[in-house]
N, C-alpha and C positions, 0 to 999 in steps of 0.2 A: 504494500500500500504506500503510495507516494506521500511525502511529508506535506502537511498543510502549510502553504506559503503564508497565508494570513496569520495563522497561529505563530509561525516562526517570526514574522515581522513584529507581532505583538510582543513576543518574548524578547526580541532584540530591543524594542523600544522600552520595555519595562526594565531590562538590564541596564540600558544607558541611563535611564532616569535614576535607578538605584545607585549606580556608580557616581553620577553627578551629585546626588544628594550625599553620598558617603564622603566625597571630596569636600563638599561645602561644610559638612559636619566636622570633618577633620580640621579644616581651616578655622572654623568658629571655635572649636575646642582649643586650638593653639592660641587664639586670641584671648580666650578666657584664662588659659593657663598663664599666659604672659601677664595679663592684668592681675591675676592672683599673686604672682611673684612680686609685682610692683607694690601691691597692697601689703604684702608681708614685710617688704623692706621699709615701707612707711610706718607700719606698726612698730617694727623694731626700733626705728629712729624715735618715734614718739615715746616708746617705753624708756629709752635712754634719757630723753628730755624730762620725762616724768620723774624718774629716779633722781635726776639732778635737782629738780625743783623740790622734791620731798626732802632731800638732804639739806638744801638751802633753807627751807621752811623750818626744819627742825633746829637748825643753828640759830635762826632768827628767834624762834620760840624760846630757846635756851637763854639767849641774850636778853629777851624781854623779861623772863623770869628772874634772871640775875639782877637786872636793873630795878624791877619792882621789889625784889627782896631787899635791895639796898635802901629802898625808901621806907620800908616798914619801920615804924617807930619814929620817923622824922616828922616835924611839924610842916604841913603843907603850906602854911602861911609864910614860912621863912624862904626867901627867895634868893 
């Protein structure tokens, strides 16, 4: 029995569409992966900045406590 030309054409068309979609999906996945890498780098940078800020804030808090402790028992009206 000879092969059905219409069925073969349909199969070829579906195969092409599948392959085109697969290529597009691969490209889009690559873009998302690249964007995710960029976001990870930015989060790492922000994490470092936050750690630095927290360290500076703790030092400032300690200095404020030190200054306030020095004022305990002093007359606020003496300038």
